[in-house]
DRENPAFI-888265 format. One record per residue (C-alpha): y, x, z. Coordinates in steps of 0.02 Angstrom, whole numbers, padded with zeros to 5 digits, always signed. Example, Ala and Ser with C-alpha at 12.3 -4.5 7.8 and 13.67 -1.06 7.14 Angstrom:
<atoms>
-00225+00615+00390/-00053+00684+00357/
</atoms>
This chain:
<atoms>
-05285+06114+00422/-05114+06146+00362/-04975+06011+00401/-04878+06029+00239/-04746+05898+00296/-04713+05982+00464/-04700+06149+00374/-04565+06085+00258/-04671+06126+00098/-04590+06118-00068/-04668+06154-00230/-04657+06133-00417/-04750+06189-00567/-04704+06289-00727/-04833+06256-00864/-04828+06358-01025/-04938+06286-01171/-04957+06373-01337/-04933+06256-01487/-05049+06247-01644/-04924+06297-01780/-04844+06460-01859/-04725+06563-01764/-04567+06491-01697/-04432+06586-01792/-04525+06652-01939/-04666+06592-02055/-04801+06713-01998/-04961+06638-01931/-04995+06623-01743/-05157+06720-01753/-05236+06838-01629/-05320+06989-01719/-05463+07092-01657/-05465+07222-01794/-05372+07389-01792/-05185+07370-01802/-05100+07431-01967/-04957+07515-01879/-04879+07567-01718/-04695+07591-01659/-04622+07656-01496/-04462+07590-01401/-04380+07593-01237/-04277+07438-01180/-04114+07434-01079/-04042+07307-00967/-03889+07194-01035/-03774+07079-00950/-03798+06889-00966/-03671+06760-01008/-03575+06791-00846/-03558+06976-00873/-03689+07016-00731/-03854+07103-00749/-04000+07002-00671/-04091+07070-00527/-04263+07058-00601/-04194+07146-00760/-04118+07289-00653/-04289+07311-00571/-04377+07323-00737/-04250+07438-00819/-04268+07558-00659/-04450+07590-00707/-04403+07678-00862/-04561+07639-00956/-04605+07676-01145/-04674+07529-01246/-04785+07548-01400/-04804+07397-01523/-04956+07370-01633/-04933+07270-01790/-05025+07193-01934/-04996+07120-02111/-04975+06951-02023/-04826+07010-01926/-04649+07032-02000/-04484+07111-01971/-04429+06969-01855/-04560+07014-01731/-04498+07201-01737/-04320+07133-01713/-04266+07211-01875/-04230+07051-01957/-04126+06896-01897/-04230+06747-01840/-04265+06606-01967/-04226+06431-01933/-04335+06346-01799/-04510+06291-01842/-04493+06101-01873/-04682+06065-01837/-04667+06149-01673/-04510+06049-01639/-04612+05887-01682/-04748+05933-01560/-04619+05967-01425/-04543+05796-01448/-04720+05716-01438/-04746+05802-01269/-04573+05753-01212/-04611+05573-01251/-04777+05568-01169/-04697+05635-01011/-04562+05511-01017/-04421+05629-01045/-04246+05603-01117/-04222+05701-01281/-04064+05817-01286/-03976+05779-01453/-03889+05949-01467/-03944+06107-01379/-03894+06292-01377/-04040+06415-01422/-04024+06547-01281/-04083+06724-01257/-04173+06758-01091/-04168+06945-01044/-04355+07015-01031/-04367+07201-01035/-04546+07220-00962/-04595+07265-01139/-04666+07090-01182/-04530+07072-01324/-04472+07207-01443/-04291+07137-01430/-04276+07142-01242/-04254+06950-01238/-04350+06789-01268/-04282+06644-01367/-04289+06477-01281/-04207+06304-01306/-04205+06149-01198/-04278+05996-01291/-04283+05858-01155/-04261+05825-00969/-04274+05697-00825/-04451+05640-00860/-04597+05609-00741/-04791+05601-00729/-04888+05474-00630/-04998+05544-00486/-05094+05480-00336/-04950+05534-00231/-04819+05440-00341/-04709+05515-00483/-04685+05695-00501/-04521+05731-00597/-04509+05833-00753/-04347+05927-00741/-04347+05988-00917/-04459+06040-01063/-04418+06209-01161/-04475+06260-01331/-04491+06452-01331/-04568+06606-01401/-04729+06671-01331/-04733+06859-01278/-04824+07003-01352/-04997+07033-01296/-05030+07173-01176/-05174+07291-01230/-05154+07437-01108/-05043+07475-00954/-05042+07661-00925/-04904+07662-00792/-04766+07737-00886/-04828+07679-01055/-04874+07506-01105/-04957+07457-01263/-04925+07281-01344/-04982+07186-01498/-04866+07090-01600/-04986+06957-01650/-04945+06841-01510/-04758+06880-01505/-04644+06730-01565/-04784+06602-01561/-04723+06425-01514/-04743+06374-01340/-04677+06237-01235/-04626+06261-01046/-04649+06107-00935/-04551+06122-00774/-04580+05998-00641/-04467+05947-00498/-04515+06011-00321/-04607+05844-00290/-04785+05912-00252/-04833+05874-00073/-04991+05984-00045/-05121+06102-00122/-05232+05955-00189/-05079+05868-00261/-05035+06032-00348/-05210+06040-00435/-05201+05852-00485/-05026+05870-00556/-05075+06019-00659/-05233+05935-00728/-05132+05775-00771/-04998+05872-00868/-05137+05975-00954/-05225+05818-01013/-05061+05752-01089/-05024+05923-01174/-05205+05925-01247/-05174+05759-01328/-05047+05843-01438/-05067+05981-01570/-05092+06126-01455/-05196+06285-01445/-05360+06277-01353/-05458+06401-01260/-05438+06536-01119/-05261+06607-01120/-05178+06459-01218/-05111+06379-01060/-05030+06473-00916/-04974+06401-00753/-04854+06462-00621/-04814+06372-00459/-04660+06390-00348/-04688+06379-00163/-04577+06382-00011/-04581+06324+00164/-04435+06285+00287/-04342+06449+00331/-04428+06553+00194/-04368+06596+00022/-04457+06535-00135/-04603+06627-00220/-04654+06601-00394/-04840+06633-00411/-04906+06685-00584/-05077+06717-00657/-05160+06543-00652/-05282+06511-00795/-05385+06384-00703/-05311+06237-00599/-05476+06244-00490/-05397+06391-00391/-05236+06310-00354/-05296+06231-00186/-05341+06403-00116/-05196+06498-00185/-05073+06373-00122/-05150+06376+00053/-05151+06565+00058/-04971+06577+00005/-04913+06451+00135/-05004+06554+00267/-04933+06711+00209/-04751+06629+00210/-04794+06557+00394/-04851+06733+00450/-04685+06812+00391/-04588+06682+00490/-04688+06710+00640/-04664+06897+00631/-04476+06869+00591/-04498+06964+00424/-04347+06935+00317/-04397+06857+00147/-04318+06873-00024/-04349+06765-00177/-04481+06852-00276/-04612+06833-00414/-04796+06866-00358/-04957+06877-00449/-05113+06788-00406/-05256+06903-00362/-05444+06879-00389/-05469+06830-00210/-05325+06703-00220/-05208+06802-00115/-05039+06859-00200/-04948+07027-00237/-04770+07063-00264/-04725+07088-00446/-04530+07089-00452/-04379+06999-00384/-04354+06818-00435/-04244+06812-00592/-04091+06700-00589/-03963+06624-00714/-03886+06799-00748/-04018+06840-00880/-03967+06703-00997/-03844+06708-01139/-03825+06613-01309/-03916+06659-01461/-03788+06699-01582/-03898+06718-01748/-03953+06529-01748/-03850+06371-01756/-03855+06235-01625/-04019+06137-01627/-03983+05957-01668/-04117+05825-01647/-04072+05663-01741/-04119+05482-01701/-04222+05487-01851/-04319+05636-01791/-04349+05554-01628/-04408+05382-01710/-04526+05482-01820/-04599+05568-01671/-04627+05400-01587/-04716+05331-01745/-04839+05475-01747/-04855+05486-01553/-05039+05544-01516/-05155+05439-01403/-05192+05506-01237/-05376+05558-01196/-05412+05402-01099/-05365+05294-01243/-05470+05396-01361/-05618+05397-01247/-05617+05202-01241/-05614+05198-01435/-05758+05318-01453/-05863+05214-01322/-05821+05059-01421/-05890+05144-01577/-06051+05174-01494/-06043+05359-01449/-06133+05418-01286/-06038+05508-01153/-06119+05675-01197/-06056+05664-01382/-05885+05615-01311/-05871+05755-01193/-05927+05883-01330/-05794+05810-01451/-05658+05854-01330/-05729+06010-01266/-05751+06079-01448/-05581+06010-01504/-05669+05907-01643/-05600+05731-01604/-05476+05728-01754/-05613+05791-01871/-05735+05660-01807/-05603+05523-01830/-05569+05572-02014/-05754+05576-02050/-05793+05412-01960/-05651+05331-02055/-05739+05371-02223/-05921+05342-02153/-05926+05231-01995/-06093+05304-01937/-06036+05374-01768/-06197+05456-01709/-06236+05529-01878/-06058+05601-01886/-06060+05662-01705/-06229+05746-01743/-06169+05836-01895/-06018+05902-01807/-06091+05947-01635/-06277+05972-01639/-06330+06016-01818/-06213+06172-01826/-06322+06250-01685/-06491+06205-01763/-06439+06272-01936/-06367+06431-01866/-06525+06470-01768/-06629+06435-01923/-06521+06545-02032/-06487+06672-01900/-06298+06653-01913/-06150+06632-01794/-06135+06449-01743/-05945+06459-01770/-05967+06508-01945/-06088+06376-01983/-05975+06245-01893/-05817+06292-01998/-05913+06268-02157/-05970+06094-02103/-05796+06049-02042/-05721+06107-02212/-05840+06007-02322/-05892+05857-02222/-05764+05743-02305/-05819+05805-02480/-06005+05772-02438/-05963+05598-02370/-05871+05560-02531/-06031+05595-02625/-06125+05482-02508/-06006+05339-02534/-06015+05371-02724/-06207+05358-02707/-06237+05524-02782/-06330+05576-02622/-06410+05484-02479/-06365+05497-02292/-06522+05586-02258/-06476+05720-02391/-06315+05770-02295/-06408+05904-02188/-06486+05984-02343/-06316+05985-02430/-06241+06081-02290/-06385+06199-02282/-06359+06233-02466/-06165+06265-02430/-06208+06387-02288/-06321+06479-02416/-06166+06505-02522/-06192+06367-02652/-06044+06277-02728/-06022+06092-02678/-06076+06026-02849/-06237+06138-02843/-06264+06093-02659/-06285+05901-02691/-06420+05934-02818/-06568+05891-02704/-06741+05921-02764/-06849+05771-02727/-07039+05756-02715/-07118+05600-02783/-07182+05509-02621/-07328+05433-02721/-07393+05610-02751/-07392+05662-02577/-07461+05503-02487/-07628+05590-02462/-07533+05733-02366/-07444+05612-02255/-07610+05528-02216/-07684+05699-02166/-07538+05739-02055/-07562+05572-01961/-07743+05602-01950/-07728+05780-01882/-07606+05721-01746/-07661+05551-01680/-07565+05446-01562/-07387+05499-01597/-07242+05382-01633/-07180+05344-01806/-07024+05444-01783/-07126+05593-01727/-07231+05585-01885/-07067+05562-01986/-07006+05735-01914/-07170+05817-01953/-07169+05752-02135/-06985+05798-02156/-07018+05972-02095/-07175+05989-02208/-07071+05943-02356/-06901+06022-02308/-06815+05853-02321/-06854+05836-02502/-06925+05662-02489/-06841+05489-02467/-06848+05449-02273/-06865+05262-02300/-07010+05280-02419/-07094+05408-02300/-07078+05284-02157/-07155+05140-02258/-07310+05250-02282/-07317+05307-02105/-07310+05123-02042/-07447+05090-02167/-07568+05218-02080/-07526+05185-01891/
</atoms>
């Protein structure tokens, strides 16, 4: 059992979260492509001095490797990503999301900031630098071990996506380069490995309450660790907070071993390995790699912008869960809404048709059933339902279709029909099929009314009125 206090343990987090908006300094979509690229270019990058006239140690290390970088692009990338055109003014939607995050983390907004260039020549930026700007500072997040300070929050460009590392040659894609991303940097207030995990999860929950990207790779977490007498190590490569505990413990043990063996330490960046040990990547960069962005004006955040951000501040997950329970949703539906990022879609649909379980079923369960029936991809079916659900609800409210017709309408839409054609539901006169309903009941005695309803609706493919069918079923059971 490690005694973190006795070891003089110091630790803080750096959490990078992609935002759900277009790119930060151009209008290109922040869209990862899986098809073959439209073009390739090749470059080599060189070290440059920072604002103080010095070349950063990490930059010098990367320059000494003398690598060739190949960049693959698409029709959804532009000359800004290629560093052949000056950056556009900062994405205002991304700025507003960063303000939301800052307010939820109790930070003070900085009214005037200088957009900076951070030298990066590992190939992940075509320009040899990353644009970054400080949005806020001096906040905190509450944890079981007290407040963990938030030193500052940055809004910055994401890096290009690495496709292949061939040693002397690296291949990147430009689809991710320039995407908007916030970096949340905590104070070194973390007291042990479990506290590191808790803090990461807490900040992650707050980030997910805002308009951010979801899924693997959309959030990246680094952790800075040192013990008394040992230089700081920044550990990169976290996708899952669950591994924090073991990575922190093994890094503390590594540093303790260095001290016991009187091995001299230097500040360094290390990568997390699959077995939760770490490997040296490069020297730890310093302030020498920063210098002002000369192609953009100072970033000014007015009181009006801050007031607008406060008015539109999203609710935290805990508050939303309480609302959903109050509406009558069970825990499984609530969990799925958050997991599939469909809370906002549900809220819009519920506002127009306050039938919580019906809406949740249409958004979460029905797409799987329909995809299986039609032998289609669930994602494709789900996207069609998401797109048309408000329109279909509008026809329900206008009494042009009934609630029980909604699934048939969505099935018609998936089949490629227009919305107007999809709401034309063929109905069978119940009086003409009463004998068939009687025969179904007679052939399967002892079932519940709802079970018989399912059999009847399946037999007639939903082209009968549910209330009238139930009346006949109850008549015979």
